[in-house]
N, C-alpha and C positions, 0 to 999 in steps of 0.2 A: 194299423195292428200297436198291440200297445204291450212290447218285450222290454224286457226286467231279468239280469240275471241275479244267482241268487244262492243262499243257503237254508237247508230245510233240515230236518231231521239229521244234519252236522252235513249234509253233505250235497257238494255243491251241485243247482243247477239253471237254464236260462227256462225260460215259457212264457205265455201270452197272457200276459191281464182279463184278465174277464170279473166287470163287475169289482168285485169285492177280493176276489184273489184269485190263484193266477194256476194255469195247465203246462205240469211239465212237458218240456217239450224231446229232450238228450235222447231217452229210449223213445220217445215214438218218431226218434226221424234219424235216430242213431248220426246227428256231427252233436261231437264232442261240447259243443261254445257256441256260445252266440255266436263270438267274431268268425267261428266257419262257419252259423248255418246264413250269413248277413247273402251270399250270393244270392238274384234271381232265381234258382232249382231250391235254397234251400229256404230262403222264403215265401214259395210253396210248398215244401213241403209239412211248413209248420205251418201254413192259408192253409190246411187237408187235412192235419193232424188235430187243428185246430175245432174246425168246424163237429159240433155237433158235442166235444168231450163238455166233462166237471168236471171243476177247480180240485184240482189235489191238492189245493192248499190256501187257505184266508191270508191275508194278507199280512196282515199279525202276527200269523205263526210261522211268516217266513225273517230272516235278516237280507238286508237288499246287501245284494255288495257294486262298488263301478257299473257301470248297465254293460260293461265292454272289460272287464275287471284285462286281459291281458294285451294290451292294443298294442302295436309293432312302432307307430307315432303316435305323439302328442305332440299339436302345431296349434301353436297363440297364436292368435292378431293383437297386436298391441293398443293402435292407439288408432279405431277406424268407425269412434260413433262422433258429431260436430262436433254437435258441446262439452264431447270429451276431452275434442284435443283442446275447445278454450277455456275448461273451463284449469287444467293440467299448462294451461302458455302453450303450446306446440302450433309448427305448423303443421294443414295439412299436411300427410304423406303423399307421395306422388308415387308409391305404387306396398304395396303393404308392407307395414314392420313386422317379421314375425318374431319370435322368438319357441322354443320347443321343453316342458312338465314331461319327466318323467316319470314311469308308471307306478312307480313304492309311493307317487306326493296323493294319489285316487287309495279318495272310500268313496264306498255306498250312501245312496237315501240313509236318515234317521243318524249314518256315524256320526264320529268325533271329528268335529276338529280340531287340531293339535295346537296350541297357538306356543311354539318353543319359549324355551326358557333364560333362552340370550335377545327378544328385544319381545317390545309390550306395544311395537308398532306391526302391529297383525288387521288388515285389512282386507275384505270381501268386492272384488266385482261377479256379476252376475253376469252371464255369457250363452249364448245360442250357443249350442253344438250342434257341426253337422257332420254323423256319421257315415263314414262311405261302404259301401254296395262293391261295388264294381269295380273294379281294379284300375290302374291309367299311370297314363305319362303326356306329358306331350299336351293337356288336356285342353281344347278349344271353351271361352265361360262356354260356346251353344250347347257346350256336349254337357257339361257340368256334371246339372240338375239329371242327370244322370246316371253315372255316378252315384249317389245318395241311395243310399241303406234306407231314412229317415234322419228323424230334427233331437236331438234330446238339452240337459241343459248341466254347461257345465258354475264353478264356483274355483276362478283362481284369488286364492287368499295369494293376496301377499304378504308377505315378508316389508318392511316398503325403509328400510335405515338400509338391511342388506341391503335389499333393491336397487340406490343413490350407486349404490361404485359396480353393482352387479347384479344384470339383471336375474340369470339362467338361476344364481346364488338365490336371490328376493324373491322369485320362480317354486323354487321346488323340494324345499320344507318338506322330512315327509307328513302326511295328514296334512295335509291343506288345500287337498285336490276335488270337491266333492263332482259325482255324477251322473247323473239321473234324473228319477225318481227308473224312466224307462224311457227305451226310443220308442217312437211314435213312427210304424214309418210316409212314406210320405204319398202312398195314395189318401192319407190324409188329413196332411199339410202341401201340397202344388205347390203352395205361396210360401217360401219362407219366409216374407217380406213385409206381410200383413198379420204379423206377432207382434202382441204386445208382453214385456219384459217387463217384470218388475219386486225389486228387493227390499225386504224388511229386514231389522234388524230389529226385535224384542217387541216386532209385530207395529215398529214404525215405518213407513217408506222410507228407501236410501232412493234411490233408486225407480224411474221406470221410465221407459219411453217408447217409444214404434222402434219397433225392425228396419224399417223402412228407412233411414232416416245412415245408417253406416254407411261408409266415404268408399268401401270395395263393396260391394252385395258377394251375395255365397259364389254366383260361377263365378266372376273372378277373384278369388279364394280359391279359390279351388285350379285356379287352374294356374295360376304364381305358382300358388305350393306344388305340382305336380309335376313345375320345370322342373327343380331344383331337386325333387327328392320325389322316387314312382310311389304312389298312392298303395296302397291294400284293402283288399274286404275288414274293416276294423278298426283304421285306421280314428286321429278323431285329431277336428281343425274348428278349434274353435274363435268365434267370431270378435271376439270384444267386447267389450266397457261402454253402456251409458257413461253420464254425469251422474255425481254425486260421490261416489270413492269415499270413505276417511275420511283418509288423510289430504283433504282436499278442501273442508267443513272450516269451520270458523267456533272452535278452537274445534280440533281434530277429534275424527270419533275413529275406536282403535274399536277392535275385539278380545272381548276377558271372557273366563270360565265363565261357564252358567251363563253365554248369552245367548239365544236362538238364530240361528241364520233357516231366513228363507231365499228361495229365490221364487219365481212362477210365469209361467209364461204361456201366454193361450194358446189351446189345443196339443200343449203337454201337458200340461201338470204345476206340484209344485215340489221343491225341492230344498228336503228338508233338514237339518246341522247341527249339533250343536256345537255348545265349544270347551273346549278341556284345558286343563292351563298340563304342560308336558310333564312329565313324570321323572 
């Protein structure tokens, strides 16, 4: 299934994406948000309610929200592709290098990424992203995929001049973290390491990589994160970005107002956003 969070007719809802429409699930299942519905019993209720149902809205009639608008945790892997480590001059990390994002940085598909007025060094990082479905602590890698509800796409929008002296500040400007357009459940993506990620800026390919070359794979990331914090349904783990980021190009490529950024992952879809300047 493809599961999206959105606003239609002035009301927040979530639902199943079917063809060019969406079947609303809030009233049909009784779960108030998609985050609440991610446990196996919730996903079973969604599947049952969606069977034979006609879309309530077309995709053009909704405003996409971050696919999980209210995650309890957003944890991101830093250097997690070998080629990205090489382009940044970093050694391969022995353990995952993780940092946190704030929920108010998130925006939805087709939303506006905001370049802060105090910087022009606004960079893109397309990432395969895990959405947790089952809670857990001290999860073993062999058991980790059973805790996943599905996968989505995230842009780890980075303000590089601030990131140089503080990763937390460089990664947490409001409106810099697109998440979506939807979650694809694990029954449709049994192996997240057989996907292809492509980032395009104004139609030009900037990043392209298979997810089979992660330094720390999806089970390893889940296990590592669960060792230092309990995981809960709706928690987000971004798996890192491949090479091709803007600040490592010669000359550097920075996002500016009017640009269109797209991140496509095979089996999931395309997350598209428009760059604007902070007012």
